[in-house]
ChimeraX commands (.cxc) that place a marker at each C-alpha (Angstrom):
marker #1 position 18.69,2.80,69.21 radius 0.5
marker #1 position 16.55,4.16,72.11 radius 0.5
marker #1 position 19.80,6.75,72.94 radius 0.5
marker #1 position 19.56,8.49,69.65 radius 0.5
marker #1 position 16.98,8.99,69.69 radius 0.5
marker #1 position 17.07,10.11,72.54 radius 0.5
marker #1 position 19.79,12.56,71.49 radius 0.5
marker #1 position 17.92,13.85,68.67 radius 0.5
marker #1 position 14.72,14.11,69.76 radius 0.5
marker #1 position 15.24,17.67,72.41 radius 0.5
marker #1 position 13.73,20.37,70.52 radius 0.5
marker #1 position 17.11,22.36,69.36 radius 0.5
marker #1 position 19.17,24.20,66.83 radius 0.5
marker #1 position 18.77,20.53,64.11 radius 0.5
marker #1 position 15.13,20.20,64.67 radius 0.5
marker #1 position 14.33,23.78,64.67 radius 0.5
marker #1 position 16.24,24.14,61.17 radius 0.5
marker #1 position 14.71,20.88,59.83 radius 0.5
marker #1 position 11.32,21.87,60.73 radius 0.5
marker #1 position 12.71,25.57,58.77 radius 0.5
marker #1 position 13.86,23.47,55.62 radius 0.5
marker #1 position 11.33,21.35,55.31 radius 0.5
marker #1 position 8.48,23.80,55.41 radius 0.5
marker #1 position 10.64,25.66,52.74 radius 0.5
marker #1 position 11.55,23.31,50.35 radius 0.5
marker #1 position 10.20,19.78,50.92 radius 0.5
marker #1 position 11.87,17.02,52.63 radius 0.5
marker #1 position 14.78,16.38,50.69 radius 0.5
marker #1 position 16.11,19.83,52.02 radius 0.5
marker #1 position 15.10,19.05,55.77 radius 0.5
marker #1 position 16.80,15.38,55.16 radius 0.5
marker #1 position 20.63,16.62,54.08 radius 0.5
marker #1 position 20.17,18.95,57.42 radius 0.5
marker #1 position 19.70,15.95,59.72 radius 0.5
marker #1 position 22.17,13.79,57.20 radius 0.5
marker #1 position 24.52,16.78,57.48 radius 0.5
marker #1 position 24.35,16.58,61.74 radius 0.5
marker #1 position 24.70,12.73,61.75 radius 0.5
marker #1 position 27.30,12.89,59.69 radius 0.5
marker #1 position 28.80,15.68,62.65 radius 0.5
marker #1 position 28.15,13.14,64.90 radius 0.5
marker #1 position 29.52,10.65,63.69 radius 0.5
marker #1 position 32.61,12.58,63.71 radius 0.5
marker #1 position 32.64,12.91,67.25 radius 0.5
marker #1 position 31.90,9.26,67.60 radius 0.5
marker #1 position 35.46,8.39,65.79 radius 0.5
marker #1 position 37.30,11.75,68.65 radius 0.5
marker #1 position 35.79,9.66,71.21 radius 0.5
marker #1 position 36.62,6.18,69.69 radius 0.5
marker #1 position 40.06,7.54,69.50 radius 0.5
marker #1 position 40.63,8.86,72.62 radius 0.5
marker #1 position 41.59,12.31,71.04 radius 0.5
marker #1 position 37.88,13.78,72.74 radius 0.5
marker #1 position 39.84,15.45,75.37 radius 0.5
marker #1 position 41.45,17.74,73.00 radius 0.5
marker #1 position 37.73,19.99,72.99 radius 0.5
marker #1 position 37.60,19.87,77.00 radius 0.5
marker #1 position 40.29,22.96,76.58 radius 0.5
marker #1 position 38.72,26.09,78.08 radius 0.5
marker #1 position 39.93,27.57,74.87 radius 0.5
marker #1 position 38.71,24.91,72.46 radius 0.5
marker #1 position 34.99,24.85,73.79 radius 0.5
marker #1 position 35.23,28.66,73.78 radius 0.5
marker #1 position 35.80,28.86,70.01 radius 0.5
marker #1 position 32.96,26.61,69.98 radius 0.5
marker #1 position 30.48,28.19,71.20 radius 0.5
marker #1 position 31.59,31.70,70.09 radius 0.5
marker #1 position 30.60,29.34,65.81 radius 0.5
marker #1 position 27.82,28.17,66.61 radius 0.5
marker #1 position 26.49,31.80,67.99 radius 0.5
marker #1 position 27.62,33.24,64.21 radius 0.5
marker #1 position 25.67,29.90,62.62 radius 0.5
marker #1 position 22.37,29.68,64.49 radius 0.5
marker #1 position 21.97,33.69,64.70 radius 0.5
marker #1 position 22.88,33.89,61.24 radius 0.5
marker #1 position 20.41,30.98,60.43 radius 0.5
marker #1 position 17.62,32.26,62.03 radius 0.5
marker #1 position 17.67,35.53,61.17 radius 0.5
marker #1 position 18.00,34.32,57.53 radius 0.5
marker #1 position 14.92,32.01,58.31 radius 0.5
marker #1 position 12.31,34.86,59.64 radius 0.5
marker #1 position 14.21,36.88,56.45 radius 0.5
marker #1 position 12.20,35.01,53.63 radius 0.5
marker #1 position 9.56,33.65,55.52 radius 0.5
marker #1 position 6.99,35.88,53.56 radius 0.5
marker #1 position 8.33,33.52,50.64 radius 0.5
marker #1 position 6.84,30.76,52.13 radius 0.5
marker #1 position 3.62,30.90,50.05 radius 0.5
marker #1 position 5.17,30.76,46.76 radius 0.5
marker #1 position 8.27,28.11,47.73 radius 0.5
marker #1 position 8.09,24.81,45.51 radius 0.5
marker #1 position 10.09,21.58,46.28 radius 0.5
marker #1 position 13.53,22.70,45.74 radius 0.5
marker #1 position 15.89,19.34,44.93 radius 0.5
marker #1 position 18.27,21.37,43.73 radius 0.5
marker #1 position 22.14,19.95,44.05 radius 0.5
marker #1 position 23.05,23.30,45.36 radius 0.5
marker #1 position 20.23,23.35,48.12 radius 0.5
marker #1 position 20.76,20.08,49.30 radius 0.5
marker #1 position 24.31,20.58,49.74 radius 0.5
marker #1 position 24.00,23.89,51.18 radius 0.5
marker #1 position 21.42,22.30,53.58 radius 0.5
marker #1 position 23.68,19.45,54.10 radius 0.5
marker #1 position 26.43,22.41,55.35 radius 0.5
marker #1 position 24.54,24.07,57.49 radius 0.5
marker #1 position 23.37,20.89,59.44 radius 0.5
marker #1 position 26.74,19.67,59.56 radius 0.5
marker #1 position 28.21,22.98,61.19 radius 0.5
marker #1 position 25.89,23.45,63.57 radius 0.5
marker #1 position 26.03,20.02,64.80 radius 0.5
marker #1 position 30.18,19.78,65.24 radius 0.5
marker #1 position 29.90,23.87,66.61 radius 0.5
marker #1 position 27.48,22.26,68.96 radius 0.5
marker #1 position 29.14,21.85,72.32 radius 0.5
marker #1 position 26.21,20.08,73.98 radius 0.5
marker #1 position 27.48,17.00,71.29 radius 0.5
marker #1 position 30.68,17.25,72.50 radius 0.5
marker #1 position 29.11,17.66,76.16 radius 0.5
marker #1 position 26.89,13.86,75.34 radius 0.5
marker #1 position 29.53,12.17,73.33 radius 0.5
marker #1 position 31.82,12.95,75.66 radius 0.5
marker #1 position 30.19,11.89,79.03 radius 0.5
marker #1 position 27.50,9.40,77.49 radius 0.5
marker #1 position 28.47,7.81,74.81 radius 0.5
marker #1 position 32.25,7.92,76.49 radius 0.5
marker #1 position 31.18,6.31,79.38 radius 0.5
marker #1 position 29.96,3.75,77.27 radius 0.5
marker #1 position 32.52,3.08,75.27 radius 0.5
marker #1 position 34.96,2.67,77.95 radius 0.5
marker #1 position 32.66,0.53,79.96 radius 0.5
marker #1 position 31.67,-2.26,76.57 radius 0.5
marker #1 position 35.58,-1.93,76.24 radius 0.5
marker #1 position 36.57,-4.01,78.98 radius 0.5
marker #1 position 33.28,-6.53,77.97 radius 0.5
marker #1 position 32.41,-6.99,74.82 radius 0.5
marker #1 position 35.03,-7.69,71.77 radius 0.5
marker #1 position 35.27,-4.86,68.96 radius 0.5
marker #1 position 32.22,-6.07,66.20 radius 0.5
marker #1 position 29.84,-5.78,69.98 radius 0.5
marker #1 position 30.80,-2.03,70.18 radius 0.5
marker #1 position 30.48,-1.66,66.32 radius 0.5
marker #1 position 26.60,-2.44,66.58 radius 0.5
marker #1 position 25.93,-0.63,69.43 radius 0.5
marker #1 position 27.59,2.33,67.70 radius 0.5
marker #1 position 25.75,1.75,64.35 radius 0.5
marker #1 position 22.60,1.34,66.65 radius 0.5
marker #1 position 22.95,4.59,68.16 radius 0.5
marker #1 position 23.14,6.26,64.84 radius 0.5
marker #1 position 20.28,4.29,63.54 radius 0.5
marker #1 position 18.37,5.82,66.38 radius 0.5
marker #1 position 19.72,9.29,64.95 radius 0.5
marker #1 position 18.41,9.06,61.03 radius 0.5
marker #1 position 15.12,6.97,62.08 radius 0.5
marker #1 position 14.50,10.95,64.53 radius 0.5
marker #1 position 15.72,12.33,61.35 radius 0.5
marker #1 position 13.64,10.64,58.82 radius 0.5
marker #1 position 10.71,11.60,61.08 radius 0.5
marker #1 position 11.37,15.59,61.58 radius 0.5
marker #1 position 11.96,15.56,57.52 radius 0.5
marker #1 position 8.50,13.78,56.73 radius 0.5
marker #1 position 6.83,15.79,59.71 radius 0.5
marker #1 position 7.90,19.86,58.35 radius 0.5
marker #1 position 7.23,19.03,55.16 radius 0.5
marker #1 position 3.55,17.12,55.53 radius 0.5
marker #1 position 3.01,21.08,57.19 radius 0.5
marker #1 position 4.18,22.12,54.16 radius 0.5
marker #1 position 1.21,20.67,52.49 radius 0.5
marker #1 position -1.59,21.08,54.63 radius 0.5
marker #1 position -1.07,23.73,56.61 radius 0.5
marker #1 position -1.87,27.45,54.84 radius 0.5
marker #1 position 1.11,29.63,53.83 radius 0.5
marker #1 position 0.39,32.41,57.09 radius 0.5
marker #1 position 0.50,29.04,59.88 radius 0.5
marker #1 position 3.70,28.22,57.31 radius 0.5
marker #1 position 4.89,31.38,57.80 radius 0.5
marker #1 position 4.79,31.89,61.63 radius 0.5
marker #1 position 6.02,28.19,62.00 radius 0.5
marker #1 position 9.05,29.74,60.30 radius 0.5
marker #1 position 9.61,32.80,62.10 radius 0.5
marker #1 position 8.90,30.72,65.11 radius 0.5
marker #1 position 11.98,28.79,64.06 radius 0.5
marker #1 position 14.15,31.43,63.26 radius 0.5
marker #1 position 13.91,32.60,66.36 radius 0.5
marker #1 position 14.20,29.88,68.24 radius 0.5
marker #1 position 17.68,29.23,66.37 radius 0.5
marker #1 position 19.08,33.10,66.55 radius 0.5
marker #1 position 17.71,31.91,70.70 radius 0.5
marker #1 position 19.93,28.87,71.05 radius 0.5
marker #1 position 22.59,31.44,68.65 radius 0.5
marker #1 position 22.03,33.76,72.41 radius 0.5
marker #1 position 22.50,30.73,74.48 radius 0.5
marker #1 position 25.91,29.37,72.79 radius 0.5
marker #1 position 27.18,33.27,72.62 radius 0.5
marker #1 position 26.65,33.66,76.76 radius 0.5
marker #1 position 28.13,30.54,76.88 radius 0.5
marker #1 position 31.35,31.49,75.12 radius 0.5
marker #1 position 30.82,34.93,77.11 radius 0.5
marker #1 position 31.06,32.99,81.00 radius 0.5
marker #1 position 34.03,30.73,79.72 radius 0.5
marker #1 position 36.76,33.51,78.06 radius 0.5
marker #1 position 35.45,36.48,80.87 radius 0.5
marker #1 position 34.27,34.58,83.76 radius 0.5
marker #1 position 36.29,31.80,84.13 radius 0.5
marker link #1:1,2 radius 0.2
marker link #1:2,3 radius 0.2
marker link #1:3,4 radius 0.2
marker link #1:4,5 radius 0.2
marker link #1:5,6 radius 0.2
marker link #1:6,7 radius 0.2
marker link #1:7,8 radius 0.2
marker link #1:8,9 radius 0.2
marker link #1:9,10 radius 0.2
marker link #1:10,11 radius 0.2
marker link #1:11,12 radius 0.2
marker link #1:12,13 radius 0.2
marker link #1:13,14 radius 0.2
marker link #1:14,15 radius 0.2
marker link #1:15,16 radius 0.2
marker link #1:16,17 radius 0.2
marker link #1:17,18 radius 0.2
marker link #1:18,19 radius 0.2
marker link #1:19,20 radius 0.2
marker link #1:20,21 radius 0.2
marker link #1:21,22 radius 0.2
marker link #1:22,23 radius 0.2
marker link #1:23,24 radius 0.2
marker link #1:24,25 radius 0.2
marker link #1:25,26 radius 0.2
marker link #1:26,27 radius 0.2
marker link #1:27,28 radius 0.2
marker link #1:28,29 radius 0.2
marker link #1:29,30 radius 0.2
marker link #1:30,31 radius 0.2
marker link #1:31,32 radius 0.2
marker link #1:32,33 radius 0.2
marker link #1:33,34 radius 0.2
marker link #1:34,35 radius 0.2
marker link #1:35,36 radius 0.2
marker link #1:36,37 radius 0.2
marker link #1:37,38 radius 0.2
marker link #1:38,39 radius 0.2
marker link #1:39,40 radius 0.2
marker link #1:40,41 radius 0.2
marker link #1:41,42 radius 0.2
marker link #1:42,43 radius 0.2
marker link #1:43,44 radius 0.2
marker link #1:44,45 radius 0.2
marker link #1:45,46 radius 0.2
marker link #1:46,47 radius 0.2
marker link #1:47,48 radius 0.2
marker link #1:48,49 radius 0.2
marker link #1:49,50 radius 0.2
marker link #1:50,51 radius 0.2
marker link #1:51,52 radius 0.2
marker link #1:52,53 radius 0.2
marker link #1:53,54 radius 0.2
marker link #1:54,55 radius 0.2
marker link #1:55,56 radius 0.2
marker link #1:56,57 radius 0.2
marker link #1:57,58 radius 0.2
marker link #1:58,59 radius 0.2
marker link #1:59,60 radius 0.2
marker link #1:60,61 radius 0.2
marker link #1:61,62 radius 0.2
marker link #1:62,63 radius 0.2
marker link #1:63,64 radius 0.2
marker link #1:64,65 radius 0.2
marker link #1:65,66 radius 0.2
marker link #1:66,67 radius 0.2
marker link #1:67,68 radius 0.2
marker link #1:68,69 radius 0.2
marker link #1:69,70 radius 0.2
marker link #1:70,71 radius 0.2
marker link #1:71,72 radius 0.2
marker link #1:72,73 radius 0.2
marker link #1:73,74 radius 0.2
marker link #1:74,75 radius 0.2
marker link #1:75,76 radius 0.2
marker link #1:76,77 radius 0.2
marker link #1:77,78 radius 0.2
marker link #1:78,79 radius 0.2
marker link #1:79,80 radius 0.2
marker link #1:80,81 radius 0.2
marker link #1:81,82 radius 0.2
marker link #1:82,83 radius 0.2
marker link #1:83,84 radius 0.2
marker link #1:84,85 radius 0.2
marker link #1:85,86 radius 0.2
marker link #1:86,87 radius 0.2
marker link #1:87,88 radius 0.2
marker link #1:88,89 radius 0.2
marker link #1:89,90 radius 0.2
marker link #1:90,91 radius 0.2
marker link #1:91,92 radius 0.2
marker link #1:92,93 radius 0.2
marker link #1:93,94 radius 0.2
marker link #1:94,95 radius 0.2
marker link #1:95,96 radius 0.2
marker link #1:96,97 radius 0.2
marker link #1:97,98 radius 0.2
marker link #1:98,99 radius 0.2
marker link #1:99,100 radius 0.2
marker link #1:100,101 radius 0.2
marker link #1:101,102 radius 0.2
marker link #1:102,103 radius 0.2
marker link #1:103,104 radius 0.2
marker link #1:104,105 radius 0.2
marker link #1:105,106 radius 0.2
marker link #1:106,107 radius 0.2
marker link #1:107,108 radius 0.2
marker link #1:108,109 radius 0.2
marker link #1:109,110 radius 0.2
marker link #1:110,111 radius 0.2
marker link #1:111,112 radius 0.2
marker link #1:112,113 radius 0.2
marker link #1:113,114 radius 0.2
marker link #1:114,115 radius 0.2
marker link #1:115,116 radius 0.2
marker link #1:116,117 radius 0.2
marker link #1:117,118 radius 0.2
marker link #1:118,119 radius 0.2
marker link #1:119,120 radius 0.2
marker link #1:120,121 radius 0.2
marker link #1:121,122 radius 0.2
marker link #1:122,123 radius 0.2
marker link #1:123,124 radius 0.2
marker link #1:124,125 radius 0.2
marker link #1:125,126 radius 0.2
marker link #1:126,127 radius 0.2
marker link #1:127,128 radius 0.2
marker link #1:128,129 radius 0.2
marker link #1:129,130 radius 0.2
marker link #1:130,131 radius 0.2
marker link #1:131,132 radius 0.2
marker link #1:132,133 radius 0.2
marker link #1:133,134 radius 0.2
marker link #1:134,135 radius 0.2
marker link #1:135,136 radius 0.2
marker link #1:136,137 radius 0.2
marker link #1:137,138 radius 0.2
marker link #1:138,139 radius 0.2
marker link #1:139,140 radius 0.2
marker link #1:140,141 radius 0.2
marker link #1:141,142 radius 0.2
marker link #1:142,143 radius 0.2
marker link #1:143,144 radius 0.2
marker link #1:144,145 radius 0.2
marker link #1:145,146 radius 0.2
marker link #1:146,147 radius 0.2
marker link #1:147,148 radius 0.2
marker link #1:148,149 radius 0.2
marker link #1:149,150 radius 0.2
marker link #1:150,151 radius 0.2
marker link #1:151,152 radius 0.2
marker link #1:152,153 radius 0.2
marker link #1:153,154 radius 0.2
marker link #1:154,155 radius 0.2
marker link #1:155,156 radius 0.2
marker link #1:156,157 radius 0.2
marker link #1:157,158 radius 0.2
marker link #1:158,159 radius 0.2
marker link #1:159,160 radius 0.2
marker link #1:160,161 radius 0.2
marker link #1:161,162 radius 0.2
marker link #1:162,163 radius 0.2
marker link #1:163,164 radius 0.2
marker link #1:164,165 radius 0.2
marker link #1:165,166 radius 0.2
marker link #1:166,167 radius 0.2
marker link #1:167,168 radius 0.2
marker link #1:168,169 radius 0.2
marker link #1:169,170 radius 0.2
marker link #1:170,171 radius 0.2
marker link #1:171,172 radius 0.2
marker link #1:172,173 radius 0.2
marker link #1:173,174 radius 0.2
marker link #1:174,175 radius 0.2
marker link #1:175,176 radius 0.2
marker link #1:176,177 radius 0.2
marker link #1:177,178 radius 0.2
marker link #1:178,179 radius 0.2
marker link #1:179,180 radius 0.2
marker link #1:180,181 radius 0.2
marker link #1:181,182 radius 0.2
marker link #1:182,183 radius 0.2
marker link #1:183,184 radius 0.2
marker link #1:184,185 radius 0.2
marker link #1:185,186 radius 0.2
marker link #1:186,187 radius 0.2
marker link #1:187,188 radius 0.2
marker link #1:188,189 radius 0.2
marker link #1:189,190 radius 0.2
marker link #1:190,191 radius 0.2
marker link #1:191,192 radius 0.2
marker link #1:192,193 radius 0.2
marker link #1:193,194 radius 0.2
marker link #1:194,195 radius 0.2
marker link #1:195,196 radius 0.2
marker link #1:196,197 radius 0.2
marker link #1:197,198 radius 0.2
marker link #1:198,199 radius 0.2
marker link #1:199,200 radius 0.2
marker link #1:200,201 radius 0.2
marker link #1:201,202 radius 0.2
marker link #1:202,203 radius 0.2
view
């Protein structure tokens, strides 16, 4: 669980997106972003488990992931900044479309985040390799479940915190936070873009 929490806690694209969604639409959209990210993590967990993660280690695949991540993050960041002025009039939107959009954006952000792959390949992969030789299958499932539980716990915390901010802070402060979270998404996007360029042109 601590491993899951420590994977989620560093401020990254998912946290910035959750903060933005929480300020804009309250708890549920922020939680949906986190849930989408968890589903992407589970996909990678299964790939590690079935030994297919090494396919993602190819330079071409890595470059594609960095590039796609760049587009997803920059688009999300620009959208966040563009709509920051609407925050004062924002209402909690529980509509299915909004939630599904939040879920998909969280899923894509995490799925095309090579840093996620590095975690699952490096840390989870090595834990799994060690655990397979020492523990029965049930134990492996419990360990994997605990990691996912840790990630889910952080997502609920982030969603609750961002929707609380929304209740207590003034519209000017909320706009500033929204712009900052948008800028951080764009910043992460450009970092991804630079990594893609390095892989494609300087490798």
